[in-house]
MIDO-817789 format. One record per residue: residue number from 1; x, y, z of N, C-alpha, C in turn; residue in one letter; chain. Coordinates in steps of 0.05 Angstrom, whole numbers. Layout:
// residues N
resi, n.xx, n.yy, n.zz, ca.xx, ca.yy, ca.zz, c.xx, c.yy, c.zz, resn, chain
NUM, X, Y, Z, X, Y, Z, X, Y, Z, A, A
...
This chain:
// residues 289
resi, n.xx, n.yy, n.zz, ca.xx, ca.yy, ca.zz, c.xx, c.yy, c.zz, resn, chain
1, 1729, 3566, 1520, 1734, 3557, 1551, 1729, 3535, 1552, M, A
2, 1704, 3519, 1539, 1692, 3492, 1546, 1716, 3472, 1538, L, A
3, 1729, 3479, 1511, 1754, 3465, 1504, 1774, 3470, 1515, Q, A
4, 1782, 3483, 1521, 1802, 3481, 1554, 1797, 3464, 1573, Y, A
5, 1766, 3469, 1587, 1763, 3442, 1609, 1757, 3421, 1596, L, A
6, 1750, 3413, 1568, 1756, 3391, 1553, 1789, 3378, 1555, R, A
7, 1814, 3400, 1559, 1838, 3391, 1556, 1841, 3383, 1584, L, A
8, 1828, 3384, 1602, 1837, 3380, 1630, 1827, 3348, 1630, M, A
9, 1809, 3349, 1616, 1800, 3314, 1622, 1784, 3312, 1652, R, A
10, 1772, 3330, 1663, 1755, 3325, 1686, 1737, 3301, 1687, I, A
11, 1730, 3282, 1680, 1723, 3263, 1681, 1746, 3232, 1687, P, A
12, 1768, 3248, 1680, 1788, 3222, 1682, 1798, 3231, 1719, H, A
13, 1788, 3249, 1726, 1790, 3255, 1763, 1793, 3222, 1768, W, A
14, 1777, 3210, 1763, 1765, 3190, 1772, 1779, 3174, 1783, I, A
15, 1800, 3175, 1770, 1834, 3156, 1773, 1842, 3164, 1801, K, A
16, 1838, 3191, 1807, 1851, 3201, 1828, 1837, 3195, 1855, N, A
17, 1815, 3177, 1857, 1809, 3167, 1883, 1822, 3149, 1889, F, A
18, 1841, 3132, 1883, 1860, 3118, 1890, 1880, 3137, 1912, F, A
19, 1874, 3153, 1912, 1891, 3174, 1941, 1876, 3170, 1969, I, A
20, 1846, 3159, 1963, 1836, 3154, 1988, 1839, 3117, 1996, F, A
21, 1849, 3112, 1985, 1855, 3079, 1994, 1867, 3087, 2019, A, A
22, 1895, 3099, 2026, 1908, 3096, 2049, 1887, 3101, 2068, P, A
23, 1870, 3135, 2061, 1858, 3138, 2090, 1835, 3121, 2104, L, A
24, 1828, 3106, 2082, 1807, 3085, 2090, 1823, 3067, 2101, V, A
25, 1834, 3038, 2098, 1853, 3031, 2102, 1876, 3030, 2125, F, A
26, 1880, 3053, 2136, 1898, 3062, 2152, 1881, 3070, 2186, S, A
27, 1848, 3071, 2179, 1829, 3074, 2192, 1828, 3106, 2210, L, A
28, 1842, 3119, 2195, 1838, 3146, 2196, 1812, 3161, 2179, H, A
29, 1792, 3144, 2173, 1774, 3158, 2160, 1755, 3178, 2175, F, A
30, 1756, 3172, 2201, 1741, 3182, 2220, 1749, 3216, 2227, M, A
31, 1772, 3211, 2219, 1793, 3236, 2236, 1796, 3248, 2214, L, A
32, 1778, 3278, 2226, 1774, 3304, 2205, 1801, 3314, 2190, L, A
33, 1825, 3313, 2207, 1845, 3334, 2197, 1853, 3311, 2173, P, A
34, 1856, 3283, 2171, 1861, 3261, 2160, 1844, 3268, 2137, S, A
35, 1815, 3274, 2138, 1793, 3270, 2117, 1810, 3301, 2099, I, A
36, 1814, 3322, 2120, 1821, 3349, 2104, 1844, 3343, 2084, L, A
37, 1864, 3326, 2092, 1893, 3333, 2082, 1882, 3315, 2058, L, A
38, 1871, 3296, 2059, 1863, 3269, 2037, 1850, 3286, 2007, S, A
39, 1833, 3300, 2018, 1812, 3324, 1995, 1832, 3337, 1991, L, A
40, 1855, 3350, 2002, 1875, 3371, 1989, 1893, 3357, 1968, T, A
41, 1898, 3335, 1976, 1915, 3316, 1960, 1904, 3306, 1938, A, A
42, 1874, 3304, 1943, 1861, 3294, 1913, 1856, 3318, 1896, F, A
43, 1848, 3347, 1908, 1853, 3371, 1893, 1874, 3375, 1877, A, A
44, 1900, 3373, 1894, 1929, 3377, 1873, 1931, 3360, 1854, A, A
45, 1925, 3336, 1862, 1936, 3315, 1839, 1918, 3315, 1813, F, A
46, 1887, 3328, 1818, 1877, 3334, 1800, 1883, 3351, 1779, C, A
47, 1902, 3369, 1792, 1902, 3395, 1782, 1933, 3387, 1761, L, A
48, 1950, 3366, 1778, 1978, 3361, 1768, 1973, 3335, 1746, V, A
49, 1949, 3321, 1752, 1951, 3304, 1723, 1934, 3317, 1704, S, A
50, 1918, 3340, 1709, 1905, 3355, 1679, 1929, 3367, 1661, S, A
51, 1949, 3374, 1686, 1965, 3390, 1669, 1985, 3369, 1649, S, A
52, 1988, 3338, 1664, 1997, 3323, 1647, 1977, 3313, 1621, V, A
53, 1959, 3308, 1627, 1942, 3302, 1599, 1942, 3332, 1584, Y, A
54, 1942, 3347, 1588, 1946, 3375, 1566, 1973, 3378, 1556, I, A
55, 1994, 3364, 1569, 2023, 3366, 1556, 2027, 3335, 1532, L, A
56, 2009, 3304, 1550, 2007, 3293, 1527, 1992, 3300, 1504, N, A
57, 1973, 3310, 1501, 1957, 3321, 1480, 1974, 3340, 1462, D, A
58, 1991, 3350, 1474, 2011, 3369, 1464, 2032, 3364, 1440, L, A
59, 2042, 3336, 1457, 2059, 3319, 1443, 2049, 3302, 1413, I, A
60, 2026, 3291, 1430, 2009, 3272, 1401, 1994, 3284, 1389, D, A
61, 1985, 3304, 1384, 1969, 3323, 1371, 1968, 3318, 1340, R, A
62, 1991, 3311, 1328, 2003, 3309, 1305, 1990, 3276, 1290, E, A
63, 1994, 3256, 1314, 1986, 3230, 1313, 1956, 3232, 1314, K, A
64, 1943, 3243, 1333, 1917, 3243, 1345, 1896, 3253, 1319, D, A
65, 1904, 3271, 1302, 1883, 3277, 1275, 1883, 3255, 1263, R, A
66, 1900, 3229, 1261, 1892, 3211, 1245, 1881, 3185, 1266, L, A
67, 1874, 3196, 1293, 1861, 3179, 1302, 1829, 3178, 1303, H, A
68, 1812, 3155, 1299, 1777, 3158, 1292, 1770, 3172, 1315, P, A
69, 1774, 3177, 1345, 1763, 3184, 1366, 1780, 3204, 1377, V, A
70, 1815, 3201, 1374, 1833, 3225, 1383, 1823, 3249, 1369, K, A
71, 1815, 3252, 1342, 1822, 3269, 1331, 1804, 3292, 1335, K, A
72, 1779, 3288, 1348, 1760, 3307, 1365, 1776, 3318, 1391, D, A
73, 1791, 3312, 1395, 1810, 3327, 1427, 1815, 3358, 1413, R, A
74, 1818, 3377, 1435, 1812, 3402, 1424, 1837, 3417, 1415, P, A
75, 1859, 3401, 1419, 1885, 3402, 1403, 1891, 3391, 1378, L, A
76, 1888, 3374, 1378, 1885, 3357, 1352, 1866, 3370, 1332, A, A
77, 1839, 3372, 1345, 1824, 3393, 1326, 1822, 3410, 1313, S, A
78, 1838, 3428, 1326, 1852, 3458, 1327, 1834, 3473, 1339, G, A
79, 1828, 3471, 1361, 1798, 3481, 1372, 1810, 3499, 1397, K, A
80, 1835, 3491, 1406, 1850, 3502, 1430, 1875, 3507, 1415, A, A
81, 1885, 3529, 1428, 1911, 3536, 1413, 1939, 3526, 1431, S, A
82, 1960, 3513, 1421, 1982, 3505, 1434, 1984, 3516, 1450, P, A
83, 1997, 3552, 1445, 2006, 3566, 1461, 1989, 3574, 1495, A, A
84, 1965, 3574, 1489, 1952, 3572, 1513, 1952, 3549, 1523, A, A
85, 1953, 3523, 1515, 1947, 3501, 1526, 1973, 3499, 1542, A, A
86, 1995, 3510, 1537, 2018, 3505, 1549, 2017, 3518, 1572, V, A
87, 2002, 3544, 1576, 2001, 3566, 1592, 1985, 3551, 1612, I, A
88, 1963, 3539, 1608, 1943, 3531, 1621, 1966, 3507, 1635, L, A
89, 1971, 3491, 1617, 1989, 3462, 1642, 2014, 3474, 1656, A, A
90, 2023, 3495, 1652, 2037, 3504, 1670, 2027, 3512, 1697, V, A
91, 2005, 3530, 1690, 1986, 3539, 1714, 1976, 3520, 1732, V, A
92, 1973, 3498, 1719, 1957, 3475, 1733, 1979, 3463, 1750, L, A
93, 1999, 3456, 1741, 2025, 3445, 1750, 2033, 3456, 1772, F, A
94, 2042, 3481, 1780, 2046, 3505, 1793, 2027, 3496, 1814, L, A
95, 2000, 3501, 1808, 1979, 3511, 1824, 1978, 3475, 1841, G, A
96, 1980, 3458, 1826, 1984, 3426, 1846, 2005, 3427, 1864, G, A
97, 2026, 3436, 1856, 2048, 3437, 1868, 2051, 3453, 1897, L, A
98, 2033, 3479, 1888, 2033, 3505, 1907, 2013, 3489, 1928, A, A
99, 1992, 3472, 1922, 1976, 3452, 1947, 1996, 3440, 1963, I, A
100, 2006, 3424, 1947, 2021, 3403, 1966, 2041, 3408, 1983, T, A
101, 2050, 3440, 1978, 2067, 3451, 1995, 2062, 3455, 2020, Y, A
102, 2034, 3461, 2024, 2018, 3463, 2048, 2008, 3429, 2063, F, A
103, 2023, 3415, 2045, 2010, 3385, 2061, 2040, 3386, 2078, I, A
104, 2058, 3371, 2058, 2088, 3362, 2073, 2102, 3362, 2046, N, A
105, 2127, 3363, 2041, 2153, 3358, 2035, 2142, 3330, 2023, L, A
106, 2149, 3311, 2035, 2139, 3279, 2025, 2128, 3281, 2007, N, A
107, 2104, 3295, 2003, 2077, 3291, 1987, 2090, 3305, 1949, T, A
108, 2094, 3338, 1963, 2104, 3355, 1941, 2124, 3333, 1923, L, A
109, 2147, 3315, 1931, 2161, 3301, 1930, 2150, 3275, 1906, L, A
110, 2127, 3262, 1919, 2112, 3248, 1911, 2103, 3264, 1887, V, A
111, 2085, 3284, 1882, 2073, 3298, 1856, 2092, 3308, 1840, Y, A
112, 2118, 3316, 1848, 2132, 3313, 1827, 2137, 3299, 1815, A, A
113, 2153, 3272, 1834, 2150, 3249, 1819, 2136, 3235, 1795, G, A
114, 2111, 3243, 1803, 2092, 3236, 1781, 2095, 3250, 1756, Y, A
115, 2102, 3276, 1761, 2093, 3292, 1734, 2130, 3276, 1724, F, A
116, 2143, 3278, 1733, 2178, 3269, 1715, 2166, 3243, 1703, V, A
117, 2152, 3215, 1720, 2142, 3191, 1708, 2130, 3196, 1687, V, A
118, 2113, 3208, 1683, 2092, 3214, 1660, 2105, 3233, 1640, I, A
119, 2120, 3250, 1643, 2139, 3260, 1618, 2153, 3241, 1612, L, A
120, 2165, 3231, 1628, 2181, 3209, 1613, 2171, 3187, 1594, L, A
121, 2149, 3177, 1603, 2129, 3165, 1589, 2126, 3171, 1561, Y, A
122, 2120, 3201, 1568, 2102, 3219, 1539, 2128, 3219, 1521, S, A
123, 2151, 3227, 1533, 2173, 3233, 1510, 2193, 3207, 1499, L, A
124, 2187, 3184, 1516, 2201, 3163, 1510, 2195, 3136, 1519, F, A
125, 2177, 3125, 1542, 2171, 3104, 1548, 2151, 3090, 1531, I, A
126, 2130, 3112, 1526, 2107, 3103, 1507, 2109, 3087, 1482, K, A
127, 2137, 3081, 1476, 2140, 3069, 1442, 2167, 3046, 1453, N, A
128, 2168, 3040, 1484, 2179, 3012, 1495, 2163, 2993, 1504, E, A
129, 2155, 2971, 1488, 2133, 2948, 1494, 2135, 2935, 1529, V, A
130, 2114, 2926, 1536, 2110, 2926, 1560, 2120, 2948, 1585, I, A
131, 2145, 2963, 1582, 2155, 2983, 1603, 2138, 3009, 1600, L, A
132, 2119, 3007, 1578, 2105, 3029, 1569, 2081, 3027, 1594, D, A
133, 2067, 3000, 1602, 2044, 2993, 1614, 2056, 2997, 1640, V, A
134, 2081, 2984, 1643, 2092, 2993, 1670, 2088, 3024, 1676, F, A
135, 2096, 3042, 1663, 2102, 3065, 1671, 2071, 3078, 1680, F, A
136, 2048, 3067, 1664, 2019, 3073, 1665, 2011, 3065, 1695, I, A
137, 2019, 3039, 1699, 2014, 3029, 1733, 2032, 3036, 1756, A, A
138, 2056, 3051, 1745, 2071, 3066, 1767, 2053, 3090, 1775, L, A
139, 2042, 3108, 1750, 2025, 3135, 1752, 2000, 3126, 1774, G, A
140, 1996, 3101, 1777, 1964, 3094, 1800, 1984, 3081, 1823, F, A
141, 2007, 3074, 1819, 2017, 3066, 1847, 2029, 3096, 1865, V, A
142, 2032, 3118, 1846, 2050, 3140, 1863, 2017, 3151, 1877, L, A
143, 1994, 3153, 1853, 1964, 3162, 1867, 1968, 3146, 1905, R, A
144, 1973, 3125, 1901, 1967, 3112, 1924, 1988, 3124, 1946, V, A
145, 2013, 3120, 1939, 2036, 3133, 1960, 2033, 3165, 1960, L, A
146, 2013, 3182, 1953, 2009, 3211, 1955, 1988, 3213, 1972, A, A
147, 1972, 3189, 1968, 1956, 3200, 1998, 1963, 3189, 2022, G, A
148, 1984, 3164, 2016, 1993, 3152, 2045, 2013, 3177, 2059, A, A
149, 2026, 3192, 2044, 2044, 3214, 2054, 2029, 3231, 2061, T, A
150, 2009, 3245, 2048, 1993, 3264, 2058, 1986, 3268, 2086, A, A
151, 1970, 3242, 2098, 1964, 3229, 2120, 1985, 3222, 2134, I, A
152, 2008, 3224, 2123, 2033, 3215, 2147, 2018, 3185, 2157, G, A
153, 2025, 3160, 2137, 2022, 3135, 2143, 2039, 3114, 2125, V, A
154, 2046, 3096, 2132, 2064, 3079, 2111, 2047, 3067, 2089, G, A
155, 2059, 3054, 2077, 2047, 3044, 2046, 2048, 3017, 2042, L, A
156, 2024, 3008, 2058, 2016, 2971, 2063, 2032, 2961, 2034, S, A
157, 2043, 2934, 2044, 2056, 2916, 2016, 2033, 2907, 2002, N, A
158, 2012, 2906, 2013, 1990, 2891, 2002, 1975, 2913, 1982, W, A
159, 1968, 2937, 2003, 1953, 2956, 1974, 1978, 2967, 1956, I, A
160, 2004, 2965, 1958, 2025, 2974, 1941, 2020, 2947, 1912, F, A
161, 2024, 2925, 1917, 2017, 2901, 1908, 1990, 2898, 1888, L, A
162, 1968, 2906, 1909, 1944, 2902, 1887, 1943, 2924, 1876, T, A
163, 1951, 2947, 1876, 1945, 2963, 1856, 1961, 2966, 1835, T, A
164, 1989, 2954, 1842, 1999, 2953, 1816, 1991, 2934, 1800, L, A
165, 1984, 2908, 1811, 1971, 2886, 1791, 1947, 2897, 1777, F, A
166, 1929, 2913, 1791, 1909, 2921, 1773, 1911, 2942, 1757, I, A
167, 1933, 2952, 1761, 1938, 2981, 1741, 1951, 2969, 1715, S, A
168, 1962, 2933, 1721, 1972, 2925, 1699, 1953, 2919, 1678, L, A
169, 1935, 2906, 1702, 1918, 2897, 1677, 1894, 2914, 1669, F, A
170, 1887, 2933, 1682, 1877, 2962, 1670, 1898, 2973, 1643, L, A
171, 1923, 2972, 1644, 1940, 2983, 1619, 1942, 2964, 1600, G, A
172, 1941, 2937, 1601, 1943, 2913, 1576, 1916, 2915, 1562, F, A
173, 1894, 2921, 1585, 1870, 2919, 1567, 1867, 2939, 1547, G, A
174, 1880, 2969, 1558, 1875, 2985, 1540, 1890, 2981, 1524, K, A
175, 1913, 2975, 1521, 1928, 2967, 1492, 1913, 2945, 1473, R, A
176, 1898, 2924, 1490, 1890, 2909, 1468, 1869, 2920, 1457, R, A
177, 1854, 2940, 1476, 1824, 2952, 1456, 1838, 2971, 1432, H, A
178, 1860, 2979, 1439, 1882, 3001, 1420, 1889, 2981, 1396, E, A
179, 1895, 2961, 1397, 1908, 2939, 1383, 1886, 2926, 1362, L, A
180, 1857, 2922, 1365, 1838, 2903, 1357, 1820, 2926, 1339, V, A
181, 1820, 2948, 1359, 1799, 2972, 1352, 1805, 2986, 1321, M, A
182, 1825, 2993, 1323, 1846, 3013, 1301, 1860, 2998, 1281, L, A
183, 1851, 3014, 1258, 1855, 2995, 1234, 1895, 3011, 1231, E, A
184, 1909, 3003, 1217, 1942, 3007, 1218, 1955, 3021, 1249, D, A
185, 1939, 2996, 1269, 1951, 3012, 1294, 1972, 3024, 1303, S, A
186, 1998, 3014, 1292, 2020, 3019, 1295, 2022, 3056, 1292, H, A
187, 2003, 3064, 1272, 2008, 3092, 1262, 2002, 3106, 1291, K, A
188, 1984, 3095, 1296, 1975, 3112, 1315, 1990, 3111, 1345, H, A
189, 1996, 3089, 1348, 2013, 3088, 1370, 2042, 3066, 1363, R, A
190, 2062, 3072, 1359, 2076, 3052, 1349, 2083, 3033, 1361, P, A
191, 2077, 3029, 1392, 2092, 3009, 1404, 2078, 2985, 1402, V, A
192, 2051, 2993, 1386, 2029, 2972, 1383, 2035, 2947, 1357, L, A
193, 2061, 2949, 1351, 2072, 2931, 1329, 2089, 2918, 1340, K, A
194, 2093, 2918, 1371, 2108, 2897, 1383, 2093, 2884, 1399, D, A
195, 2070, 2885, 1395, 2041, 2875, 1412, 2033, 2862, 1394, Y, A
196, 2016, 2831, 1407, 1993, 2823, 1393, 1975, 2820, 1416, S, A
197, 1957, 2809, 1402, 1933, 2799, 1422, 1932, 2772, 1432, V, A
198, 1948, 2756, 1430, 1949, 2729, 1439, 1962, 2739, 1465, R, A
199, 1988, 2755, 1465, 2003, 2768, 1486, 1991, 2776, 1504, L, A
200, 1978, 2800, 1495, 1960, 2814, 1508, 1939, 2803, 1523, L, A
201, 1925, 2783, 1518, 1915, 2763, 1528, 1922, 2750, 1554, D, A
202, 1952, 2740, 1546, 1958, 2727, 1568, 1968, 2745, 1593, Y, A
203, 1973, 2771, 1589, 1990, 2786, 1605, 1961, 2800, 1621, M, A
204, 1938, 2801, 1611, 1920, 2807, 1622, 1903, 2790, 1637, I, A
205, 1906, 2760, 1634, 1902, 2747, 1647, 1923, 2736, 1672, V, A
206, 1942, 2738, 1670, 1957, 2739, 1688, 1961, 2766, 1705, I, A
207, 1952, 2786, 1698, 1951, 2814, 1714, 1925, 2806, 1737, S, A
208, 1908, 2805, 1725, 1886, 2796, 1737, 1878, 2774, 1764, V, A
209, 1895, 2752, 1750, 1899, 2735, 1770, 1911, 2741, 1800, T, A
210, 1935, 2751, 1794, 1955, 2756, 1811, 1940, 2788, 1827, L, A
211, 1923, 2799, 1817, 1902, 2823, 1830, 1886, 2803, 1851, T, A
212, 1873, 2791, 1842, 1853, 2768, 1859, 1870, 2749, 1885, I, A
213, 1890, 2735, 1875, 1913, 2726, 1897, 1917, 2748, 1920, I, A
214, 1929, 2773, 1908, 1938, 2788, 1924, 1916, 2797, 1947, T, A
215, 1899, 2804, 1933, 1875, 2818, 1952, 1864, 2793, 1968, Y, A
216, 1859, 2777, 1960, 1844, 2751, 1977, 1866, 2741, 2000, S, A
217, 1895, 2743, 1991, 1917, 2731, 2014, 1914, 2762, 2033, L, A
218, 1911, 2782, 2023, 1900, 2803, 2040, 1880, 2800, 2066, Y, A
219, 1859, 2796, 2055, 1828, 2799, 2067, 1832, 2766, 2092, V, A
220, 1846, 2753, 2085, 1863, 2736, 2095, 1875, 2729, 2120, I, A
221, 1898, 2746, 2108, 1915, 2744, 2127, 1924, 2756, 2157, D, A
222, 1935, 2738, 2177, 1927, 2747, 2206, 1933, 2770, 2215, P, A
223, 1958, 2784, 2202, 1959, 2813, 2213, 1934, 2826, 2205, D, A
224, 1917, 2828, 2177, 1897, 2843, 2177, 1877, 2836, 2196, T, A
225, 1868, 2816, 2194, 1853, 2807, 2224, 1852, 2821, 2248, I, A
226, 1880, 2817, 2255, 1881, 2827, 2275, 1884, 2865, 2278, A, A
227, 1894, 2870, 2261, 1894, 2904, 2262, 1872, 2912, 2255, R, A
228, 1846, 2896, 2244, 1817, 2909, 2244, 1801, 2899, 2262, F, A
229, 1812, 2876, 2275, 1795, 2866, 2287, 1767, 2848, 2275, G, A
230, 1768, 2847, 2255, 1747, 2832, 2247, 1753, 2809, 2226, T, A
231, 1742, 2789, 2216, 1746, 2776, 2191, 1734, 2783, 2170, R, A
232, 1718, 2799, 2174, 1693, 2803, 2159, 1704, 2819, 2128, S, A
233, 1721, 2823, 2125, 1734, 2832, 2095, 1738, 2815, 2080, L, A
234, 1734, 2788, 2086, 1733, 2771, 2071, 1699, 2767, 2049, L, A
235, 1689, 2784, 2062, 1660, 2786, 2047, 1654, 2810, 2022, C, A
236, 1679, 2827, 2024, 1684, 2839, 1999, 1692, 2830, 1980, T, A
237, 1703, 2808, 1980, 1722, 2789, 1959, 1700, 2786, 1940, L, A
238, 1671, 2781, 1933, 1657, 2780, 1913, 1652, 2799, 1901, P, A
239, 1649, 2828, 1914, 1644, 2850, 1898, 1674, 2854, 1883, F, A
240, 1691, 2851, 1896, 1724, 2854, 1877, 1726, 2840, 1850, A, A
241, 1719, 2813, 1855, 1714, 2791, 1837, 1699, 2799, 1811, L, A
242, 1667, 2814, 1815, 1654, 2818, 1793, 1657, 2840, 1785, Y, A
243, 1676, 2860, 1799, 1681, 2883, 1784, 1700, 2880, 1764, G, A
244, 1724, 2861, 1776, 1742, 2847, 1749, 1735, 2831, 1733, L, A
245, 1710, 2818, 1734, 1699, 2808, 1711, 1683, 2821, 1695, F, A
246, 1668, 2840, 1710, 1649, 2852, 1695, 1674, 2869, 1679, R, A
247, 1698, 2881, 1679, 1706, 2899, 1665, 1726, 2877, 1644, Y, A
248, 1732, 2846, 1651, 1734, 2838, 1630, 1718, 2826, 1607, M, A
249, 1687, 2826, 1615, 1669, 2823, 1595, 1663, 2847, 1586, Y, A
250, 1668, 2874, 1592, 1673, 2895, 1574, 1699, 2896, 1552, D, A
251, 1709, 2880, 1560, 1741, 2884, 1540, 1730, 2864, 1513, I, A
252, 1728, 2836, 1528, 1723, 2818, 1511, 1695, 2813, 1494, Y, A
253, 1672, 2825, 1516, 1646, 2817, 1494, 1634, 2844, 1484, Q, A
254, 1653, 2869, 1501, 1633, 2894, 1487, 1659, 2910, 1473, K, A
255, 1680, 2892, 1470, 1703, 2912, 1445, 1706, 2943, 1456, A, A
256, 1705, 2943, 1491, 1721, 2965, 1502, 1741, 2956, 1522, E, A
257, 1747, 2977, 1541, 1776, 2978, 1553, 1798, 3000, 1538, G, A
258, 1783, 3019, 1523, 1807, 3038, 1512, 1809, 3051, 1536, G, A
259, 1797, 3064, 1562, 1807, 3084, 1579, 1789, 3072, 1602, D, A
260, 1802, 3070, 1631, 1787, 3053, 1646, 1770, 3072, 1660, P, A
261, 1776, 3100, 1660, 1756, 3116, 1666, 1726, 3121, 1654, A, A
262, 1729, 3121, 1625, 1711, 3123, 1608, 1689, 3093, 1612, D, A
263, 1703, 3072, 1620, 1687, 3044, 1625, 1671, 3050, 1650, I, A
264, 1684, 3051, 1671, 1677, 3057, 1696, 1646, 3076, 1699, V, A
265, 1651, 3102, 1683, 1629, 3116, 1682, 1609, 3106, 1662, I, A
266, 1614, 3094, 1643, 1596, 3076, 1615, 1572, 3055, 1636, R, A
267, 1592, 3043, 1644, 1588, 3013, 1657, 1570, 3020, 1688, D, A
268, 1554, 3016, 1690, 1538, 3027, 1713, 1535, 2999, 1730, K, A
269, 1536, 2971, 1721, 1548, 2954, 1740, 1566, 2954, 1753, H, A
270, 1600, 2964, 1740, 1619, 2972, 1755, 1613, 2990, 1779, I, A
271, 1598, 3015, 1767, 1595, 3034, 1790, 1583, 3028, 1818, M, A
272, 1558, 3015, 1809, 1544, 3002, 1832, 1563, 2987, 1846, V, A
273, 1574, 2971, 1844, 1593, 2951, 1848, 1611, 2957, 1866, D, A
274, 1630, 2986, 1857, 1648, 3004, 1864, 1640, 3004, 1896, V, A
275, 1617, 3025, 1886, 1600, 3039, 1913, 1596, 3018, 1926, A, A
276, 1582, 2992, 1927, 1572, 2979, 1945, 1600, 2966, 1954, L, A
277, 1610, 2964, 1954, 1644, 2947, 1957, 1663, 2969, 1979, C, A
278, 1658, 2994, 1966, 1658, 3023, 1983, 1654, 3022, 2012, G, A
279, 1624, 3019, 2005, 1610, 3020, 2034, 1613, 3000, 2054, I, A
280, 1613, 2980, 2037, 1619, 2953, 2059, 1647, 2950, 2076, L, A
281, 1663, 2957, 2053, 1687, 2963, 2068, 1691, 2983, 2098, V, A
282, 1677, 3009, 2083, 1672, 3022, 2110, 1663, 3013, 2134, L, A
283, 1640, 2999, 2132, 1621, 2987, 2156, 1632, 2966, 2162, V, A
284, 1646, 2953, 2154, 1660, 2930, 2165, 1691, 2944, 2180, I, A
285, 1706, 2956, 2168, 1726, 2975, 2186, 1722, 2987, 2211, L, A
286, 1695, 3008, 2205, 1698, 3028, 2231, 1670, 3023, 2246, Y, A
287, 1664, 2996, 2234, 1631, 2996, 2256, 1637, 2959, 2271, F, A
288, 1661, 2954, 2259, 1671, 2922, 2263, 1649, 2905, 2265, K, A
289, 1641, 2908, 2239, 1615, 2889, 2225, 1623, 2856, 2231, L, A
């Protein structure tokens, strides 16, 4: 049973917290119906994303056996049955879609779209240089879109851009880690033969710069100030900067970056920073600090 729970990668559900961004920034955080819808959407996405993780492990299990870390995954190590894994993936996927059916049709379509995007990634796109990371980023964007459709609000251009750029940053950071840490890295992930450390360094710097610029412009935008009735969102910028710079420290000084969820869980500085930033955002938006 434990091996099948590991297959679901429950710690990676932390990525699904992107779903709550529209709830907070649409000023619906104090509305119980919206909170319940967002929590439902989060639960559904956890099920659907776990089904995708299992599918990806099924497809990659032969290559994972050659990987120094992934070889211990349940399917690669032979501790979980492929047939049982398929059944579990189907049950999780259908369960997630069933939950979204009771939210609204648009949310169901977003979840189905996420599954298709990740399926295309797992089967084809992960071997296409640069496009592979864009598909990873698209998965995060769809999480935010799911949060917006669940509560019936539009997706802000600012949220879309910030999510896209930070997701590209995380994705290129992951590729750099794989390229640097793995011997014969292209045997584990063929697309790595088309990357170089120098190219990825440029892409990481560009992505993190765009993230900072976009969020900075958002917090000082006159429409943002008028909408929320405060200029104090600018106070969250140092927290955003620290979190990004700390993540770069993990990539370049600690040779990490393999998976964003693992880094956030292990790096207590980032966890505390994100928590404080989240609390500050709530206080500013809902108590007009």
